[in-house]
N, C-alpha and C positions, 0 to 999 in steps of 0.2 A: 331796297331789300331784294334779295334774289328769289323770293317766293318760298323759301324754306320756312315752314311753320314754326320750327324750333327756334330759328334765328329771330323771327318776328316776335315770338313770345319772350325770348331773352331781352330783346330791345325794349319791349313794353315794360317788362319787369324792372329793367335797369332804369328806365326813365321814371317809373313810378317811385322807385326807391330813392332816386336822386331828388325828387320833389319832396319826399318826406324828410330826407336829410337836410335839405335847405330850410324847411320849416323848423326842424329840430335845432339847427344852429341859431336861427333867429330867436327862438324861444330861450335858448341859453343866454344869449346877449341881453334879451329883455329882462330876464330875472336876475342877472348878475348884480350882486351888491344890494339887493333888496332885503329889507328886514322882514321878519315874520309878519309884523303889522302891515307892511306894504304889500306883502304877498296876499294877505287876506282882505285888503281894502277894496271896497267898491264905491265908486262915486254915485251921487244921487242919480237915479234913473237907469242905472246899469246893474244887472243882476249878477254878472260873473266876475269873480276876483281872479287874480293871476293864479292863485293856488287852485281854484276850481278848474280853470282852463287846463292846467297841467294834468290834473287827475282825470278830467274828462277825455283829453286827447290820448293819454296813456291807455285808458280803458278802451277807447276806440281802436287803438292799434292792437290791443289784446283780442278784441272781438274779431278784427280782420285776421289775426293769426289763427284764431280758433276756426274761423270759416275756411281759410285757405288750407289748413292742415286736417280739418275734421276732428280736432281735439276739443276738449272742454275748456272754457275760459277759466282763468284763475280767479276772477272776481265777479261780483254781481254788477253787471253793466248799468242797471237801473239806479244803483246807488251813486253812480258818477254822472248822471244826467243823460244817459242814452235811453231813448224811447224804445226799449226792447219788447215792450208788451205787444207791439204790432209786428215784430219780426219773428219768423219761425225758420228753423233749419240750422240754428246755432245752439250748441249745448252750453248753457250758462250755469255757473255756480250761483246759488241764491244766498248762501250764508257767509261767504268770504267777501271782504271789502279791501279795496286798494287803500293803503294808508296815505294820508295827506303828505305833500312834500314838506320837507323841513328846511330851515334856513341853511343847514349845512350843505345840502345839495338838492335844490328844488327841482332839478330836471332828472334826477336819478331814475324815477319810475318811468318817465317817458323814454329815457335811453334804454332801459331794460326791455320795454315793450318793442321799441324799434329794432333793437338787436335781434330779438326773438323772431320778429316778422321777417327781417332781412335774411336771417339764416334759413328760415323755412322757404322763402321764395327763391333764394339763390341755390340751395343745396338739394331740395326735394323735387321730385318729379310730380308736380301738382297739376291737376287738370282743372283749372279755374273756369273753364268754359262749360263744364258739365256739372260741377257741384252747384247745387241750387239753394237759394235762400228766398223766403217770402218776405219782401220788403216793399214799402210804398204801394201796397195793395196789389202786388203782382209777384209771380215767381220770377226771380232774377238769377243771373249767374253770379258766382263768387267774384269774378272779375268786375262785373257791374258794381257790386257792393263795395269792393276795395276802391275803385275809382270814385264812387260816390262819397266815400268817407274821406278821400283825399281833399275833396271840396270843403268838407267840414273842418279838416285840419288847417287848410289855408284861411278859411273864414276866422277861426279862433286865433290863428297866428296874427292876423290883422287886428283883431280885438286886443290881443296882448300888447301889440305895438302901441295902440292908442292908450291903453292903461299906463304903459311905461312913460309915455309922453306927459300924461296928466300928473303922474307921480313926480316926474322931473320938474314940471311947472310948479307944483306945490312946494317942492324942496327949495326952489329959487325964491319963491315968495316969502316963505318963513322957514329958513333952514333949521331953526331950533324947535319948531313945532313938529310933533310926531303925528303922523296921520292917524 
């Protein structure tokens, strides 16, 4: 880098968006061809279904969008498994809920959230280093929060990969049995 802060910021945002896009593509692959029952299935000892993961991650991206742009979230993040009770500095809806993915297009909500966040980060002049949010018992920058949530996205993408492998194994064992 040449020391230009705008160039540095553009590079960070571009890399950040590339990582989200990679996870998004993987999640599309993992959910492709799954029935509604398979999307909702959880094996013993695991709490999160593929459907829950998609809703959770879409909501995470909407929260990142709200923080980055200073707008209100479209959904109640707590309904999708985000521990928002300990987070301050993000304007959250409390009555609206993100609908569950359907078998028609299980990643549609995730795509919508990603596109909104991408548009905001690429087109708007956002100061992610001065906008603040209270998370993890400290005041943090918006940029910290976005990169922190990228870790959550990667974690749950790995979880979705594991679920898909379990579903494939069950299909091989008893192809006629419905999960």
